[in-house]
VEXVEX-323623 format. One record per residue (C-alpha): residue in one letter; residue number from 1; z, x negated, y negated; chain. Coordinates in steps of 0.2 Angstrom, whole numbers. Layout:
VEXVEX-323623
{site "A",NUM,{Z,X,Y},"A"},
...
***
This chain:
VEXVEX-323623
{site "M",1,{0,-1,1},"A"},
{site "N",2,{-5,-7,-17},"A"},
{site "V",3,{9,-4,-31},"A"},
{site "A",4,{7,-7,-49},"A"},
{site "V",5,{21,-11,-61},"A"},
{site "A",6,{16,-7,-80},"A"},
{site "Q",7,{27,-17,-89},"A"},
{site "M",8,{27,-9,-107},"A"},
{site "N",9,{32,-10,-124},"A"},
{site "T",10,{36,7,-131},"A"},
{site "Q",11,{47,15,-144},"A"},
{site "S",12,{61,27,-141},"A"},
{site "G",13,{56,46,-140},"A"},
{site "A",14,{39,43,-146},"A"},
{site "L",15,{33,56,-132},"A"},
{site "S",16,{15,59,-139},"A"},
{site "E",17,{10,42,-141},"A"},
{site "T",18,{18,34,-125},"A"},
{site "Y",19,{10,49,-113},"A"},
{site "E",20,{-8,43,-120},"A"},
{site "R",21,{-3,24,-117},"A"},
{site "M",22,{3,27,-98},"A"},
{site "L",23,{-10,37,-95},"A"},
{site "A",24,{-22,21,-100},"A"},
{site "Y",25,{-11,10,-90},"A"},
{site "A",26,{-13,21,-75},"A"},
{site "E",27,{-32,19,-77},"A"},
{site "R",28,{-31,2,-77},"A"},
{site "A",29,{-20,0,-62},"A"},
{site "K",30,{-33,14,-54},"A"},
{site "E",31,{-49,1,-55},"A"},
{site "Q",32,{-37,-11,-45},"A"},
{site "H",33,{-35,0,-33},"A"},
{site "A",34,{-17,4,-35},"A"},
{site "E",35,{-11,18,-25},"A"},
{site "L",36,{7,20,-35},"A"},
{site "I",37,{13,15,-51},"A"},
{site "V",38,{30,11,-59},"A"},
{site "Y",39,{35,13,-76},"A"},
{site "P",40,{51,4,-83},"A"},
{site "A",41,{66,13,-86},"A"},
{site "P",42,{66,16,-106},"A"},
{site "S",43,{47,18,-107},"A"},
{site "L",44,{46,38,-109},"A"},
{site "T",45,{65,42,-119},"A"},
{site "G",46,{70,23,-123},"A"},
{site "L",47,{90,24,-123},"A"},
{site "M",48,{90,42,-132},"A"},
{site "S",49,{106,46,-138},"A"},
{site "L",50,{107,65,-137},"A"},
{site "T",51,{120,77,-146},"A"},
{site "D",52,{124,95,-141},"A"},
{site "A",53,{113,98,-156},"A"},
{site "T",54,{98,89,-149},"A"},
{site "V",55,{99,90,-130},"A"},
{site "E",56,{91,106,-127},"A"},
{site "G",57,{76,103,-137},"A"},
{site "F",58,{72,86,-132},"A"},
{site "L",59,{73,90,-113},"A"},
{site "E",60,{62,104,-116},"A"},
{site "D",61,{49,91,-123},"A"},
{site "L",62,{53,78,-112},"A"},
{site "F",63,{48,90,-96},"A"},
{site "A",64,{33,95,-105},"A"},
{site "T",65,{26,78,-106},"A"},
{site "L",66,{31,75,-87},"A"},
{site "K",67,{21,90,-83},"A"},
{site "Q",68,{8,85,-92},"A"},
{site "L",69,{9,67,-85},"A"},
{site "A",70,{9,74,-66},"A"},
{site "E",71,{-6,85,-70},"A"},
{site "N",72,{-16,71,-78},"A"},
{site "L",73,{-11,53,-69},"A"},
{site "P",74,{-25,47,-59},"A"},
{site "L",75,{-13,41,-47},"A"},
{site "P",76,{7,46,-41},"A"},
{site "A",77,{19,38,-53},"A"},
{site "V",78,{38,35,-54},"A"},
{site "V",79,{42,38,-69},"A"},
{site "P",80,{62,35,-74},"A"},
{site "V",81,{72,45,-88},"A"},
{site "V",82,{85,38,-96},"A"},
{site "V",83,{97,45,-111},"A"},
{site "T",84,{114,42,-116},"A"},
{site "K",85,{126,57,-119},"A"},
{site "D",86,{145,58,-125},"A"},
{site "H",87,{143,38,-122},"A"},
{site "E",88,{136,37,-103},"A"},
{site "V",89,{121,33,-98},"A"},
{site "L",90,{112,46,-87},"A"},
{site "S",91,{96,42,-77},"A"},
{site "E",92,{84,49,-66},"A"},
{site "A",93,{67,45,-58},"A"},
{site "M",94,{55,58,-57},"A"},
{site "F",95,{40,55,-43},"A"},
{site "L",96,{24,64,-52},"A"},
{site "R",97,{10,67,-41},"A"},
{site "Q",98,{-3,81,-40},"A"},
{site "G",99,{5,91,-55},"A"},
{site "H",100,{23,92,-46},"A"},
{site "V",101,{39,83,-53},"A"},
{site "T",102,{50,78,-41},"A"},
{site "P",103,{68,72,-48},"A"},
{site "L",104,{74,59,-33},"A"},
{site "R",105,{93,59,-37},"A"},
{site "L",106,{93,79,-39},"A"},
{site "T",107,{84,78,-22},"A"},
{site "A",108,{96,67,-13},"A"},
{site "E",109,{112,77,-21},"A"},
{site "I",110,{100,92,-12},"A"},
{site "A",111,{99,83,4},"A"},
{site "H",112,{118,82,4},"A"},
{site "L",113,{122,101,2},"A"},
{site "S",114,{107,104,16},"A"},
{site "A",115,{119,95,28},"A"},
{site "L",116,{135,101,24},"A"},
{site "A",117,{127,119,26},"A"},
{site "R",118,{119,115,42},"A"},
{site "E",119,{137,107,49},"A"},
{site "S",120,{144,122,44},"A"},
{site "V",121,{158,113,34},"A"},
{site "T",122,{176,122,33},"A"},
{site "E",123,{194,115,27},"A"},
{site "G",124,{200,113,44},"A"},
{site "D",125,{185,100,49},"A"},
{site "L",126,{180,92,33},"A"},
{site "S",127,{185,73,34},"A"},
{site "D",128,{179,57,26},"A"},
{site "E",129,{172,51,43},"A"},
{site "E",130,{163,67,47},"A"},
{site "D",131,{156,70,28},"A"},
{site "P",132,{138,63,28},"A"},
{site "G",133,{141,59,10},"A"},
{site "F",134,{127,58,-2},"A"},
{site "D",135,{110,51,2},"A"},
{site "L",136,{105,37,-10},"A"},
{site "P",137,{88,41,-20},"A"},
{site "H",138,{73,38,-11},"A"},
{site "F",139,{55,46,-6},"A"},
{site "E",140,{43,44,8},"A"},
{site "W",141,{26,38,3},"A"},
{site "G",142,{13,36,16},"A"},
{site "D",143,{22,24,29},"A"},
{site "Y",144,{34,19,18},"A"},
{site "T",145,{52,23,13},"A"},
{site "I",146,{54,19,-6},"A"},
{site "G",147,{73,17,-12},"A"},
{site "I",148,{77,20,-30},"A"},
{site "S",149,{90,9,-40},"A"},
{site "F",150,{95,7,-59},"A"},
{site "S",151,{109,-6,-58},"A"},
{site "C",152,{117,-19,-47},"A"},
{site "Q",153,{130,-7,-43},"A"},
{site "D",154,{116,4,-35},"A"},
{site "L",155,{110,-12,-26},"A"},
{site "D",156,{127,-13,-19},"A"},
{site "A",157,{126,3,-14},"A"},
{site "W",158,{112,3,-4},"A"},
{site "R",159,{117,-16,4},"A"},
{site "D",160,{133,-7,10},"A"},
{site "A",161,{126,10,16},"A"},
{site "D",162,{117,16,32},"A"},
{site "Q",163,{101,22,26},"A"},
{site "T",164,{85,8,25},"A"},
{site "A",165,{71,5,15},"A"},
{site "D",166,{54,-3,16},"A"},
{site "L",167,{52,-5,-2},"A"},
{site "M",168,{66,-5,-15},"A"},
{site "L",169,{62,-1,-34},"A"},
{site "Y",170,{74,-8,-46},"A"},
{site "L",171,{72,1,-63},"A"},
{site "N",172,{83,-10,-75},"A"},
{site "T",173,{92,-1,-88},"A"},
{site "S",174,{101,-16,-95},"A"},
{site "G",175,{93,-25,-110},"A"},
{site "Y",176,{93,-46,-110},"A"},
{site "A",177,{111,-52,-110},"A"},
{site "L",178,{112,-72,-113},"A"},
{site "S",179,{127,-72,-100},"A"},
{site "D",180,{119,-63,-87},"A"},
{site "V",181,{106,-72,-77},"A"},
{site "N",182,{101,-55,-68},"A"},
{site "T",183,{94,-48,-84},"A"},
{site "T",184,{82,-63,-85},"A"},
{site "M",185,{74,-54,-70},"A"},
{site "G",186,{58,-65,-66},"A"},
{site "L",187,{64,-79,-76},"A"},
{site "G",188,{81,-82,-68},"A"},
{site "L",189,{75,-78,-49},"A"},
{site "S",190,{82,-96,-43},"A"},
{site "D",191,{97,-90,-48},"A"},
{site "S",192,{100,-71,-49},"A"},
{site "R",193,{104,-59,-33},"A"},
{site "F",194,{88,-52,-32},"A"},
{site "S",195,{81,-63,-18},"A"},
{site "S",196,{98,-61,-8},"A"},
{site "D",197,{95,-41,-11},"A"},
{site "A",198,{79,-42,-3},"A"},
{site "D",199,{84,-52,12},"A"},
{site "E",200,{101,-41,16},"A"},
{site "L",201,{90,-25,14},"A"},
{site "G",202,{75,-33,23},"A"},
{site "A",203,{64,-25,11},"A"},
{site "W",204,{52,-29,-3},"A"},
{site "V",205,{61,-29,-20},"A"},
{site "I",206,{51,-23,-34},"A"},
{site "G",207,{59,-27,-52},"A"},
{site "V",208,{53,-15,-66},"A"},
{site "N",209,{56,-21,-85},"A"},
{site "A",210,{52,-16,-101},"A"},
{site "V",211,{46,-27,-116},"A"},
{site "G",212,{54,-21,-134},"A"},
{site "L",213,{68,-15,-141},"A"},
{site "Y",214,{77,1,-136},"A"},
{site "G",215,{93,5,-146},"A"},
{site "G",216,{98,-12,-152},"A"},
{site "H",217,{96,-19,-134},"A"},
{site "V",218,{82,-30,-130},"A"},
{site "S",219,{71,-31,-114},"A"},
{site "I",220,{60,-45,-112},"A"},
{site "G",221,{49,-40,-98},"A"},
{site "S",222,{47,-52,-83},"A"},
{site "S",223,{45,-40,-69},"A"},
{site "F",224,{43,-45,-51},"A"},
{site "V",225,{41,-43,-33},"A"},
{site "I",226,{50,-51,-19},"A"},
{site "A",227,{46,-52,-1},"A"},
{site "P",228,{58,-46,12},"A"},
{site "D",229,{60,-65,16},"A"},
{site "G",230,{66,-68,-1},"A"},
{site "E",231,{51,-76,-8},"A"},
{site "C",232,{43,-71,-25},"A"},
{site "G",233,{28,-63,-23},"A"},
{site "I",234,{21,-61,-42},"A"},
{site "C",235,{30,-61,-59},"A"},
{site "A",236,{23,-53,-74},"A"},
{site "K",237,{24,-61,-90},"A"},
{site "A",238,{40,-63,-102},"A"},
{site "F",239,{40,-56,-118},"A"},
{site "E",240,{24,-47,-118},"A"},
{site "E",241,{16,-31,-111},"A"},
{site "D",242,{8,-35,-93},"A"},
{site "L",243,{1,-24,-78},"A"},
{site "I",244,{6,-33,-61},"A"},
{site "C",245,{-1,-27,-45},"A"},
{site "V",246,{3,-31,-27},"A"},
{site "D",247,{-1,-25,-10},"A"},
{site "I",248,{14,-22,2},"A"},
{site "D",249,{15,-26,18},"A"},
{site "S",250,{31,-24,27},"A"},
{site "G",251,{26,-37,40},"A"},
{site "S",252,{23,-51,30},"A"},
{site "R",253,{21,-57,12},"A"},
{site "S",254,{5,-57,2},"A"},
{site "K",255,{-6,-72,5},"A"},
{site "E",256,{-8,-69,-16},"A"},
{site "A",257,{9,-74,-18},"A"},
{site "L",258,{14,-85,-34},"A"},
{site "S",259,{26,-98,-35},"A"},
{site "L",260,{42,-93,-46},"A"},
{site "P",261,{41,-95,-67},"A"},
{site "A",262,{47,-111,-73},"A"},
{site "S",263,{64,-109,-78},"A"},
{site "E",264,{69,-110,-95},"A"},
{site "D",265,{84,-116,-104},"A"},
{site "T",266,{99,-101,-108},"A"},
{site "S",267,{95,-103,-126},"A"},
{site "A",268,{77,-106,-126},"A"},
{site "V",269,{76,-88,-118},"A"},
{site "G",270,{91,-82,-128},"A"},
{site "W",271,{80,-86,-145},"A"},
{site "K",272,{64,-80,-139},"A"},
{site "A",273,{74,-63,-136},"A"},
{site "L",274,{80,-62,-155},"A"},
{site "K",275,{62,-67,-160},"A"},
{site "L",276,{56,-54,-151},"A"},
{site "G",277,{71,-40,-156},"A"},
{site "L",278,{69,-45,-175},"A"},
{site "F",279,{51,-43,-173},"A"},
{site "E",280,{52,-25,-166},"A"},
{site "F",281,{67,-19,-178},"A"},
{site "V",282,{55,-22,-192},"A"},
{site "K",283,{41,-15,-186},"A"},
{site "Q",284,{49,1,-178},"A"},
{site "G",285,{58,3,-195},"A"},
{site "H",286,{41,3,-204},"A"},
{site "F",287,{47,-14,-216},"A"},
{site "D",288,{35,-25,-224},"A"},
{site "G",289,{46,-41,-222},"A"},
{site "V",290,{63,-47,-223},"A"},
{site "A",291,{76,-53,-234},"A"},
{site "V",292,{88,-67,-232},"A"},
{site "L",293,{102,-74,-244},"A"},
{site "L",294,{102,-93,-240},"A"},
{site "D",295,{116,-104,-241},"A"},
{site "T",296,{121,-120,-232},"A"},
{site "S",297,{130,-112,-218},"A"},
{site "V",298,{125,-114,-202},"A"},
{site "S",299,{124,-97,-197},"A"},
{site "A",300,{112,-94,-214},"A"},
{site "Q",301,{101,-109,-209},"A"},
{site "V",302,{98,-101,-192},"A"},
{site "T",303,{95,-85,-198},"A"},
{site "A",304,{82,-91,-210},"A"},
{site "A",305,{73,-102,-197},"A"},
{site "L",306,{72,-85,-186},"A"},
{site "A",307,{64,-74,-201},"A"},
{site "R",308,{50,-91,-202},"A"},
{site "S",309,{48,-90,-185},"A"},
{site "V",310,{43,-73,-183},"A"},
{site "F",311,{35,-69,-200},"A"},
{site "Q",312,{22,-76,-210},"A"},
{site "A",313,{28,-84,-228},"A"},
{site "S",314,{21,-69,-236},"A"},
{site "Q",315,{34,-57,-228},"A"},
{site "I",316,{50,-66,-229},"A"},
{site "Y",317,{60,-67,-247},"A"},
{site "I",318,{72,-80,-245},"A"},
{site "S",319,{85,-83,-261},"A"},
{site "S",320,{95,-99,-262},"A"},
{site "V",321,{113,-99,-265},"A"},
{site "E",322,{126,-115,-267},"A"},
{site "T",323,{141,-107,-276},"A"},
{site "Q",324,{158,-108,-266},"A"},
{site "D",325,{162,-92,-278},"A"},
{site "Q",326,{163,-77,-269},"A"},
{site "L",327,{161,-66,-284},"A"},
{site "E",328,{145,-76,-288},"A"},
{site "Y",329,{139,-76,-269},"A"},
{site "D",330,{142,-57,-271},"A"},
{site "I",331,{131,-55,-286},"A"},
{site "A",332,{119,-65,-278},"A"},
{site "Y",333,{117,-55,-263},"A"},
{site "A",334,{116,-38,-272},"A"},
{site "R",335,{99,-44,-282},"A"},
{site "L",336,{93,-48,-266},"A"},
{site "A",337,{97,-32,-258},"A"},
{site "A",338,{91,-23,-273},"A"},
{site "Y",339,{74,-34,-274},"A"},
{site "A",340,{74,-29,-253},"A"},
{site "R",341,{74,-11,-259},"A"},
{site "E",342,{62,-10,-271},"A"},
{site "N",343,{50,-21,-260},"A"},
{site "N",344,{54,-12,-241},"A"},
{site "L",345,{61,-26,-236},"A"},
{site "L",346,{73,-30,-222},"A"},
{site "V",347,{90,-37,-227},"A"},
{site "L",348,{94,-50,-215},"A"},
{site "T",349,{114,-53,-215},"A"},
{site "T",350,{119,-71,-209},"A"},
{site "E",351,{136,-68,-201},"A"},
{site "N",352,{138,-73,-182},"A"},
{site "K",353,{149,-63,-169},"A"},
{site "S",354,{164,-77,-172},"A"},
{site "D",355,{163,-73,-191},"A"},
{site "W",356,{165,-55,-189},"A"},
{site "A",357,{178,-58,-176},"A"},
{site "L",358,{189,-67,-189},"A"},
{site "G",359,{187,-58,-206},"A"},
{site "A",360,{170,-60,-214},"A"},
{site "G",361,{173,-48,-226},"A"},
{site "G",362,{158,-48,-238},"A"},
{site "M",363,{145,-36,-245},"A"},
{site "I",364,{134,-28,-233},"A"},
{site "A",365,{117,-21,-239},"A"},
{site "A",366,{113,-3,-233},"A"},
{site "G",367,{104,-3,-218},"A"},
{site "A",368,{105,-22,-217},"A"},
{site "L",369,{104,-29,-198},"A"},
{site "H",370,{113,-44,-193},"A"},
{site "P",371,{102,-51,-180},"A"},
{site "L",372,{116,-66,-175},"A"},
{site "G",373,{130,-52,-175},"A"},
{site "D",374,{131,-51,-157},"A"},
{site "L",375,{132,-71,-154},"A"},
{site "Y",376,{147,-82,-155},"A"},
{site "L",377,{146,-100,-166},"A"},
{site "S",378,{145,-109,-152},"A"},
{site "E",379,{131,-102,-145},"A"},
{site "I",380,{122,-104,-163},"A"},
{site "L",381,{126,-121,-161},"A"},
{site "D",382,{118,-123,-145},"A"},
{site "F",383,{101,-116,-152},"A"},
{site "C",384,{103,-130,-168},"A"},
{site "E",385,{106,-143,-153},"A"},
{site "S",386,{91,-135,-139},"A"},
{site "V",387,{78,-125,-150},"A"},
{site "P",388,{65,-136,-158},"A"},
{site "E",389,{62,-123,-172},"A"},
{site "V",390,{78,-122,-177},"A"},
{site "K",391,{82,-140,-176},"A"},
{site "A",392,{66,-144,-188},"A"},
{site "D",393,{72,-130,-199},"A"},
{site "L",394,{89,-135,-201},"A"},
{site "S",395,{94,-144,-220},"A"},
{site "A",396,{103,-161,-222},"A"},
{site "T",397,{115,-152,-232},"A"},
{site "V",398,{121,-139,-217},"A"},
{site "T",399,{139,-134,-217},"A"},
{site "Y",400,{150,-128,-203},"A"},
{site "E",401,{163,-115,-205},"A"},
{site "V",402,{180,-121,-200},"A"},
{site "F",403,{195,-108,-194},"A"},
{site "D",404,{209,-111,-203},"A"},
{site "F",405,{225,-112,-190},"A"},
{site "K",406,{241,-110,-196},"A"},
{site "K",407,{248,-126,-189},"A"},
{site "K",408,{239,-140,-200},"A"},
{site "D",409,{242,-154,-185},"A"},
{site "E",410,{225,-161,-178},"A"},
{site "L",411,{223,-150,-164},"A"},
{site "F",412,{203,-154,-162},"A"},
{site "S",413,{194,-170,-161},"A"},
{site "S",414,{179,-163,-169},"A"},
{site "F",415,{171,-145,-177},"A"},
{site "Y",416,{163,-143,-161},"A"},
{site "E",417,{178,-144,-148},"A"},
{site "Q",418,{188,-132,-161},"A"},
{site "A",419,{170,-120,-162},"A"},
{site "H",420,{173,-120,-142},"A"},
{site "F",421,{189,-117,-141},"A"},
{site "V",422,{189,-101,-154},"A"},
{site "D",423,{174,-93,-146},"A"},
{site "T",424,{182,-96,-128},"A"},
{site "V",425,{198,-87,-135},"A"},
{site "L",426,{187,-73,-142},"A"},
{site "S",427,{174,-71,-126},"A"},
{site "R",428,{189,-72,-114},"A"},
{site "T",429,{196,-56,-123},"A"},
{site "I",430,{181,-47,-129},"A"},
{site "E",431,{168,-49,-114},"A"},
{site "L",432,{182,-53,-100},"A"},
{site "G",433,{196,-42,-105},"A"},
{site "K",434,{207,-57,-102},"A"},
{site "S",435,{226,-54,-109},"A"},
{site "F",436,{234,-66,-121},"A"},
{site "H",437,{245,-74,-107},"A"},
{site "E",438,{229,-76,-96},"A"},
{site "I",439,{221,-84,-110},"A"},
{site "V",440,{234,-98,-113},"A"},
{site "A",441,{238,-100,-93},"A"},
{site "K",442,{221,-103,-93},"A"},
{site "I",443,{217,-117,-110},"A"},
{site "G",444,{235,-119,-118},"A"},
{site "Y",445,{238,-120,-134},"A"},
{site "E",446,{248,-104,-135},"A"},
{site "E",447,{250,-105,-155},"A"},
{site "A",448,{234,-108,-158},"A"},
{site "V",449,{227,-93,-148},"A"},
{site "A",450,{237,-82,-156},"A"},
{site "D",451,{230,-85,-173},"A"},
{site "V",452,{214,-80,-166},"A"},
{site "L",453,{220,-65,-158},"A"},
{site "D",454,{229,-61,-174},"A"},
{site "A",455,{213,-65,-184},"A"},
{site "L",456,{205,-55,-172},"A"},
{site "Y",457,{214,-38,-174},"A"},
{site "G",458,{221,-41,-192},"A"},
{site "N",459,{204,-40,-198},"A"},
{site "G",460,{197,-23,-190},"A"},
{site "V",461,{196,-16,-207},"A"},
{site "T",462,{183,-28,-213},"A"},
{site "R",463,{172,-23,-199},"A"},
{site "Q",464,{171,-7,-204},"A"},
{site "N",465,{155,-7,-213},"A"},
{site "R",466,{143,-17,-201},"A"},
{site "G",467,{127,-11,-199},"A"},
{site "S",468,{115,-14,-185},"A"},
{site "L",469,{113,-30,-173},"A"},
{site "L",470,{103,-36,-158},"A"},
{site "I",471,{114,-34,-144},"A"},
{site "L",472,{114,-48,-133},"A"},
{site "L",473,{132,-51,-125},"A"},
{site "Q",474,{140,-39,-113},"A"},
{site "C",475,{152,-31,-126},"A"},
{site "P",476,{151,-27,-144},"A"},
{site "L",477,{164,-32,-155},"A"},
{site "V",478,{168,-14,-159},"A"},
{site "D",479,{175,-10,-142},"A"},
{site "T",480,{189,-20,-143},"A"},
{site "E",481,{196,-13,-160},"A"},
{site "L",482,{214,-8,-162},"A"},
{site "P",483,{218,5,-172},"A"},
{site "L",484,{218,1,-190},"A"},
{site "F",485,{233,-8,-196},"A"},
{site "T",486,{242,-10,-180},"A"},
{site "S",487,{253,-23,-182},"A"},
{site "W",488,{258,-26,-162},"A"},
{site "R",489,{251,-42,-156},"A"},
{site "D",490,{251,-47,-137},"A"},
{site "S",491,{262,-63,-135},"A"},
{site "Q",492,{269,-73,-119},"A"},
{site "R",493,{285,-64,-110},"A"},
{site "K",494,{297,-68,-96},"A"},
{site "Q",495,{294,-63,-78},"A"},
{site "T",496,{310,-53,-80},"A"},
{site "V",497,{300,-41,-94},"A"},
{site "E",498,{283,-42,-82},"A"},
{site "E",499,{294,-35,-69},"A"},
{site "D",500,{301,-21,-81},"A"},
{site "T",501,{284,-16,-86},"A"},
{site "S",502,{278,-14,-70},"A"},
{site "T",503,{292,-4,-65},"A"},
{site "L",504,{288,8,-82},"A"},
{site "F",505,{270,10,-76},"A"},
{site "D",506,{275,15,-60},"A"},
{site "G",507,{286,28,-69},"A"},
{site "L",508,{273,35,-79},"A"},
{site "L",509,{259,34,-64},"A"},
{site "A",510,{272,45,-54},"A"},
{site "S",511,{274,56,-70},"A"},
{site "A",512,{254,58,-71},"A"},
{site "E",513,{253,62,-52},"A"},
{site "H",514,{266,75,-52},"A"},
{site "A",515,{258,86,-69},"A"},
{site "F",516,{242,85,-58},"A"},
{site "M",517,{250,91,-42},"A"},
{site "Q",518,{259,104,-52},"A"},
{site "A",519,{241,111,-58},"A"},
{site "I",520,{235,113,-39},"A"},
{site "P",521,{235,130,-34},"A"},
{site "E",522,{245,129,-16},"A"},
{site "Q",523,{230,137,-6},"A"},
{site "V",524,{212,130,-9},"A"},
{site "E",525,{198,138,-2},"A"},
{site "M",526,{184,128,4},"A"},
{site "P",527,{168,134,1},"A"},
{site "S",528,{159,145,14},"A"},
{site "P",529,{143,138,23},"A"},
{site "E",530,{136,155,16},"A"},
{site "S",531,{140,151,-1},"A"},
{site "L",532,{134,131,1},"A"},
{site "Q",533,{119,138,6},"A"},
{site "E",534,{118,150,-11},"A"},
{site "I",535,{122,135,-20},"A"},
{site "L",536,{107,127,-10},"A"},
{site "D",537,{94,140,-15},"A"},
{site "Y",538,{100,140,-30},"A"},
{site "L",539,{97,123,-35},"A"},
{site "R",540,{81,124,-24},"A"},
{site "E",541,{75,138,-34},"A"},
{site "F",542,{81,132,-52},"A"},
{site "S",543,{73,113,-49},"A"},
{site "G",544,{58,118,-39},"A"},
{site "L",545,{57,102,-33},"A"},
{site "E",546,{38,106,-36},"A"},
{site "G",547,{39,104,-56},"A"},
{site "A",548,{58,102,-58},"A"},
{site "G",549,{66,110,-73},"A"},
{site "V",550,{82,101,-70},"A"},
{site "M",551,{87,82,-74},"A"},
{site "F",552,{99,70,-71},"A"},
{site "G",553,{105,76,-52},"A"},
{site "M",554,{118,61,-50},"A"},
{site "P",555,{127,63,-36},"A"},
{site "K",556,{150,65,-40},"A"},
{site "M",557,{159,51,-33},"A"},
{site "W",558,{174,65,-30},"A"},
{site "R",559,{169,76,-17},"A"},
{site "G",560,{185,87,-16},"A"},
{site "P",561,{187,104,-22},"A"},
{site "F",562,{190,97,-39},"A"},
{site "S",563,{183,88,-55},"A"},
{site "E",564,{180,70,-56},"A"},
{site "N",565,{193,72,-71},"A"},
***
C-alpha cells in the first residue's frame, strides 16, 4: 500500500483556504500512486481555542468542510481535528472516503459499548479482569490494520495493549520543544523513541508533522517513516512544506529506503525554529516588518540578529539606545512603539525567560512579540557560541545581565557560570516542578537558590502585561505563578516537619475520601444490557459513522458509574 504524508503549513481556522490546498496535495499524491493520504494534526484546525460562544458555530463549519473533503478528495484520507476547550486539548482522527466521515476515536468507544452489550454486563459480573476495555483508535484498510496515536502517551498505550497494528500513524500535536528530542521528529530519529516504538510494535511508524506556527507553538516538519525493524524509510524536509510517499510492505523494508537525515546541533535547530516562528507570526499577523529597540544587552543583540536573519533591511526598523537611565530608555521605547504602530510593524521585545522570571518590568507595546521570551539566558548564550548568524552580528560592546544576589560574596568564577546556575534553578522549578529542598539537595548554594526563587515569586506583578511569545520549552512561565503578593516562600525544613506534613496530607486525603463516599448513594444500579444497547444505538444513529456529526469521541479513563471528577 502506498501512503502519502502531506506536510503542510496552514493557518488556524482558515477552513476554505486549507480545504483547497488539501485537495491540491491529494491530487499530487494520487499522481504518485498513493492509496491513502495523511494530513498533520493542526492542518485544518490549528490548535483552535474554543469557548462556549464559539464551539457550536466552529464545529458546524468544520464538519461541513470535512464532508466536502470526503466527497471531493481523489483518495481516502486521514484528517485529524485538534482544538482546545477549557485548556484541554481535544483530538480526533477522521477517516474520509467516498463521501463518508468516520471519527476513529468515537468508533473505538462504540466498539467498547458493543462488547459490553454482547457480554450482557451486570453489576455482579463486572470486574477489571473481565472488562474488555476501550479499543485504541484504528481502522482497517485493505489488508492492513492502521493504528492512531496523537502523543507519546498514546504510543505507550499501544505498546502496553493486546491490540496490534501493521502501521502506526503518529499524528504529532506538540510543537517543537528545545529540550525534547521527540519533537524534532525526523531530525532527531537517532536519539528519539520512535525507532524503538517501531521495533516494539512490530509495525511501520509514520510520524506526521506540520510546519509553521500554531498558537505560539512552532512545528518544524521533518515527518518520517520507520520500518518495523527500526530503520528509517524516508524523511521529509524540515522547516518547509513537503509531500512524501512510501510503499508499505509489512514483510520487508522499502528498497528505496533513505539514510537518516544529518543530525543538527540543538541550538541550530532551535534557532531555525525561532526564525520560522517569527516569519510566520509576521505573515499571519499581516505586518509589514518588525521594529527593535537595540541596546548593548546580549538578548537585544540576539533579537536584532534574529530579525536580520529573517527579513530584508527594508522590513526592519532598529532604533539604538545606549543610556542606562530607565526613563530615557522608556521614552526611546515609546517612540519606537509609536513609529511601529504608524508603519504597521511588529514590535519585538528583547527580554528572555530569565529576565521575565527575575523581574524585568519595562514598558511593553500593545501586540508586541517576545521571540526570546520562552528561552533562558543560558540558551541565548548557546546561540552566541554555536550559531554563525548570531556570532557574526554581536557587537564588540555587548553586555551581559548579572543577577544581583543578596550575599555579595563571589559565588561564581564567571558570568557564564552564574547564568547557568540561575537558569538551572529556574528550569528545575518551572519545567521540572522541583521543590526548594530538591533543588538544594542537587546543586547546593541554599541562600543563592532562595534568592533566585524569591525573585521569581516576588515579581509576578511585573509579568502581568506580557504579550505574545514563541513557545519553545515545556512549561510557560505563567503556569508557575503564585497568587499576586503572596508572602510565603519555600525553604529547607527538618525531617520531623516533613513527617508532620505527611500526616497532615493523609488527614486531608482521608477527609476528601469521606466526603466523596458520603456523596455516593447506598444502592447504585449498573446499566442493564438493554440500556447499554439503547446508548449504543443512539450513538450510532447520532454519529452515523457514515458522515458522523460527533467530534472527539474520547474514551473515559474512569469506567465506573460516576464521572471522572
